N, C-alpha and C positions, 0 to 999 in steps of 0.2 A: 357419334353421334345419337338422336332420336329416332324413333319412326314415324312419321304422320300418314293420322288416321281420315282419311275426308269425308261427310256424309253429304251426300246432297240429297235435296227432300228431307231436310233432318228438322223441317219444321213440327212433322210428323210424331209429338210427344210419343206412342206405345212406343213405336220401335227403339228412337231416337233415343231418348234418357233408357233403357231398359237395355240394348247390346254396348253402351259406354259405360253403365253399372255391370256388368259381364266382363266386358274390355279390362278395366279397370280394378277388378277385381283379383286380377294377375298379377300376381309380384314384382314379374319381368315386364310387364307394362302401363305401369306406374308412372312412365314418366315421358311418356310421349308427347309428341304436338297431336295434335287434336282442332280440323277447322271444319266447323258450320257451316250450310250452303242451302237457301232457299230462295225460291222468291216471292214469296211472302211474305216481309220484315215484320208481317204484327207477331205471328206466328214461330219464325225463324228468335225473334226476341223472349216470347214468353218460356221454351224453350228453354234458350241457352243460361235463360237466366233461373231456370230448375235448374239443371245440370250442373254449372260451372255454384250453383250453392251445395249442390251433392257434392263435388269437387273439394271444394275447401271445407269445409265439416269431414274431410277423410287426409284432410293433412297434405293433403298432393300440392306440390306447386304448378300445376297445369294449370292453365287459363289459355279458354276456350276463344278462335278468332273464329267470331263469325260474320258473313259478310254476303252479299249479296251475289259478288265475284266469284262465278263458279271456279274462274281461272285462276283468282286468288287461290281460293281454296285449294286448290289440286296441286298447283305447286307447288313440288317438289313428295307429293305422297306416293308412300310403296301400298295405301290399300284409300280403294273408294270403294264405301256401304253404299248402294243406292235403294233409296226408299222413297222414290215420287210418287206421286198420286196425279199425270199429267192429266190438266182439267180439271182437278180437284171432286168436288161430290157434285160441282155444276156438272159437267161432262160427266159425271157416274150416271146422273138422274136421268140424266138422254140416254145411257146407256140399258136400260131399263124401262124408262116410260116407254120409248118410240119404237124397238121391237113388239110392246105388250098392244100398240093400236093393231099389229099384225099376227098377233094370237100366237106366241113367244113370251112364255111367263120363264123367266128364268127367278132363280133365289138368291143367287150373286153376281155371275156375265160379266168374269174378269180375268176368266182363265180362256172359257173357248163361245162356240155359242154368241150372237148376234152383236154381246158385249163384249167379249173376252175381243174379237175380230175387228173393232174397231178401240177399245183401247189399245193392243197393239196395234192398230196406223198413228194413231197417238205417241206411243211411247218409242214409234223405232222415229215419227218424227223429228223425236227429241236426242233417243238417246244422238242421233249422230252427231249431234255437237256437243255430249257428252264423248265420248268416244275420241272424237278429232283434240280437243283439249290436253285430255288424257295425254293419249299419245303425247300428244308436244311439250306438255309441263310436268309432267310427273315423272315420278322417277320409271328408268325404264321396266319395263318388263312388270310395272307395277298390274294389282288382280282389283278384278272391279265382284265386289261380292253383290251381287240382286237380289234384293226380295223384291222387284218392287213384278206387278203383278201383267199380263200375261205373262208366268216367272219362262216355260217353255220355248216363247213368242223372244220375250224379250233376252235374252242367254243366247239364244240363235244367232240373230241379230250379229250382236257383239262380239263374238266368235266367227260369227263369216263373216261380215263386212265392215264393223268395227274395230277390229284392228288390236280390241283389249278381252286380254284372257280373264276369261266368265264362266262363273257360278253362281249354278242358280241355288238357293235356298231356302223351304219351305223346312213347316213345323211338320206337316200331314202326316209324315212316319211318324214321326212321335205320336201322336196325337194317336193311332190308329194303335200303334204295340200297348199304348197305356188301357184303350178300351180292349184287347185281346186280353192282354191278362189278366182284366178284372173278369172278365168273362169264364175263362181258365181257372179263377180260384186260385193266384198266382201275385206278387209282384214282378213288379216291369224290370229287375234284375234281377230274376231267378228266367226270366223268356228271354231266347236270343232270339232274334230277327232274321230273312231276308231279305228287302224286295227290290224289287225288278220292276221298270214299265216309266210312263213318263209321269213328268208331274200331277199331282192328283188324277191321275189314274192307275197306280205304280200297287202290283202285288202282292201276297206278302209270300212265296212263295216255298218258302222254310219259314219253323212256330217250332219252335224243340226248349222243352228245360232237360237239364240234365242228358244234355243229347238224345231225347225218345223225339222223335218229331209228332207235333199233334194238330196238324192239320185236318187229319179224319174226323178229327172229336168235336175242333170249332163250330160247326153252324150247330148242332146241337144245344154246345154253348151257347150259343147265340138266341138261340129257340127258347132257350132254357131262362132267363134274364127275365124278368118286365121288362123292364126300363127299355133293353136293348130293345126288343121282341117291336116294340114299339118305335122307336124316336126311329131304325137303322134296319125299314124294310126293305129300299131300293137295296142297300150294299146287300141285306141277307138275300135277298133274288137274285140279288147278279154273284152271292155266291151260289147258291144252288145252280146258276144255268155255266157257270165259267170253272165251277168246282175248287176259285180260290176268292179269298177276301182280299176287298180295295182300301188303299189309303182317300183317306180325306171321306167326305161324312156325305146323309144321307143328299143333303143339298145341292153338295155341291157335285156327287155324284149326277145325280140325277140330271142334270145339264149337259151332261156331256153323250149324252143313250138317247139311242129316238122312243124308250118304251113305256115314260115318265110321267112328260111333264106333256104332253100334245095332243092331250083332251080333256079341254077347262074341268067335267064334271069327273077325272076317274083323277085329280092332281093330291088331294085329297084324301082316297084313300089311300097314297102312300108316300105322307109327311105329317110331322105335329107340329102342334103350333107351340108347344112347351119352349125352345128353345127357338129361334131363328133359324136357327144351322140344318136344325130339320128340316127343312125346304119350303122356309114362308118366302114367297112372292115378293122380293126385293124386302129380302129380311136387313142383307148385309149393309144395303145402301139406309136404310132405316136407324138400324145401331151402330154404321161410323154417324150418321146425322145430329145421333145425339149423344154420340160421346164429345163430337166438339163444339156442337150446342153447350154441354155441362161445360167442360172445360174451359171453355171463353167466360162463363157463368163464374164459373165458382175459383179460376185463377189465384185470386188474392190467399181463396185458403188452403190452398197446395203446397204456397210458400212461409204457410205458417205452419205446418208438418212439419217431421218427423225427418230427415234429409236420408238418402238411401246408404245405407254403409255398403260396404268391399267388403267384401266375405268370399274366399277362392270355395269359398264348400256351399254357399249360395247359388251360385249366379242360377243361371235361369235356364230352357231346353233348345235355345237359338241358335246356331252352330256357327255360325261367325265370331264372337270367343273363342271358341275351341278352336278354330283355322289358323287364324289368326295368332295365338299362340302357341300351335303344333308347325307353323313355317319360327318362327319365330326363336322358339328356346328348343326344338327340335321331340319332345312328346310325341309319343304317337297318338292321335282320334281316329276312332271310328264312324262312320253316320257314314248318310246316304243324299247322296250331293244329286244337284244336273248340270250335268255336263254334254259335249259332243260324243255322240255313240261309241263310233269309231271300231267297229266288230265287239264291242263289251256284249249285250245282246244278238245274235248271228243273224235274228229273223225279224229286225227292226232296222232301219235305212240306217248307216252309216254318218249321214251327216243331222240327224233327228236330234234333238236334244232332250237327253233319258234321263231320269233319276233311277240309280245306283247307290250300292254301298263303293263306297270309297277309306283311301286309310289318310291320312295325312300328315310329315313331319317335316321335315326341314327341303325335301327335296322338293312338295310341293305336294298337288289331290293325288294316289296315285288311284286306278279304279283298274281290278281283273275283269277277267273274259268269264262273263257268268253265259254263255252259248247260249241254245236256244230259252225264249219263255214258252208258256204249254201255250199250242194254235190261238186259241182262244182268245188267249189272254190278250193275244201282239195281233188279231184282228181286229180288238176294241181300243187297241194302240193305235191302230194303224187307220181307223180313220179318223182320231182327232188328229196325228199326224201330219197327214193329208191333209186337214182345214187351215193346221201352223204355218206349212208352205207357201200354200197360196195366199195365205193374210202377209207371210212373211216377205212374201216376192212381191204381192202387191204392196202394199208397202214401202220397199225402196224403190219398185220403179212407178209411183203414184199410179199403176194400173188400175181400171174400172172392169175392166175385164174380170180380172185373175179377184184381185177384192168378190165383183158378185161373182164366179166359182166359188171364193172361202165360203161365202154365205151358202148355199148350194146344197155345197158339201159337210158341212156344218151338221152331226147325226137330228139335232134336236129341231134347228128352223130349216131341214128336209123335211122332216119328218109331219112340222106345222105347213108352208109354207111353199104353192106356186110359185113360176115360172116370176109370171108379173109381180105377184108382191114379193119375193126377195129383192127384186128392179127397183119397184116403188119404193123400196123399204131401206135402199142401201145411197139411194139420193135423199130422201127425209131425213137421214143418218149424214149424209157428208152436210148438207145445205145448216143443218142446226149446230150443228159442227167444226163450221168453215174454221174460229177462231185455232184453235190446236190441228191444222193437219193445212199444213202451211206447202202441203207438197202434194195437195192437188188443187189447191186453182185456179187452172184451167176449166177440169171438170165438176164443178161446183161452181161453176155461172154456167157449164151446159146442164144441169142438176136441175139451175135453177128457174132455166130458161124453159127444159121437158114438162118441170112444177105449175109453172104458170101456162103452159099451153095446158095441159091436159084439166088442169082447175079450170081456164074457161070452157072446156070442151065438156066438161061439167064429171070424164072418162076418169075422176082421180078413184081409186078403191076406196070405199069407208071406212071406217077402223070398225075389226071384226071385236073387239076385246078392248075395251077401256078401263076393268080393278082387275086385278088379279086373282087368283081362283082361290087365295088366301092372306089378302096383303089385308096389314095393321101396321096403320098412320103412324109415325114418330111424335111423343111426345113431348106434353111442354117441359117447360124449366120447370115449370108451379109443378106437373105428375114428377117428372124426374126427382124433386125435392122432396117426397112422402119417401122415398129409400134415396137417402145420398151416397150409400154407402156402394150400392149395386152401379149410382149413376158414375159414380167418380172411380169404379173399377173395369166400368166398361170401354170408359176415356184412356184412363190409365193404358190395359191391353195391346198388346200388339196382334196377341192372338186373342179376338173378338171370340172366338167358337170353345174356352178350355172348359165351359160347361156345357156339357148337353142333353140333359136332365128334360126328362116332361113333366109340366105340370097340368097338363090333364088326359 
């Protein structure tokens, strides 16, 4: 019997079409069953039409089953690929805009910080149902490949509470690998890396060329590169302080620590506006908004373009297709995955989700024991893990005290806000995001009462910041039409941070 793969959040054009192309480029996977499910019928229809055209053009007999009923999509599935963004861009905008009123300036806001914490609350409310349905109707042992952020917290929930074996997947390690190779003057294939840490704060603890350890040469190489030294100031400074280079970008990393975005007047000292990922306030929200707007506008032209070609040697760098290929064929694949620690990194908690090297074959994902992280690197990870644990438990228990504590312990929120500001921000975010937080219904009513009383008494804390330190507005369709190729590329990319060069 052919295996079945279900995509949830299939209305996401970047991930869905790219991942499906990668999967169907594997010869042994060209007779599988595919199911797409999403809550947005319009987006689901557009992506399904585009992907089915690719399938037909490549001569495969697969017919995508697109449905709004996720249980139907999950029935009999061996793999579920999770690409959802709960609340879509409407909730994402609240994750960015509300914290700005309290001085919390985020570049992304989907992994940690105020935005990531509330994204986790929404995600976990939905994941409870996803995991229940997978347990009830998918094949026994069905594996979830989680691309949804906040990756570590979502993966933590699914493994601890959801009862579904889940691995978190991210392209951050590969992106950093490419940057390191460029700085050192080699191709990616010539540089072997070992990373260990947590998602979006994984450390390149070994960088080798022909067996020679190059970590000691990397800092000088990064500083000598005019482009990298201009666009990666946070990561370079972190390497000076901790001795190791970290995954993710300047903008991402700046949110997970307390030192670079806590003073509005200093933020621009650490970022570059040549690309959003270098630190632009709300940058990811902007490019996602532009991508969705352009896809809606330009969709008829997408259907006129040549279909995707399924070619084994042309697959992208996302881990998903390689994992499925290895588990189905036995061909060994090595990558970096987000998994429950279970002693892999001995100075991080066993229950935390860590990002570490692993090998995949017919026996599944096999994780080696790495030992200790350097103390400083472990300490930086622990500050994030503490926040993650509080946020996960808050979402599971609908506990506003734990939710407030997660915000208090968050490195950047704690650096910017006092406890009174944090309590008010939590109330405001609960009220504004109520439709996606069913578990907090009782607490939301209490928050509304507190808000009304404070407003009547004139004791609400006034906004500290209404505009970000480095905010750019969303382009109009007409403005994007001036460079259609760039607009279409942005709409199609799963990794919207591929190009990080500075234009000024």
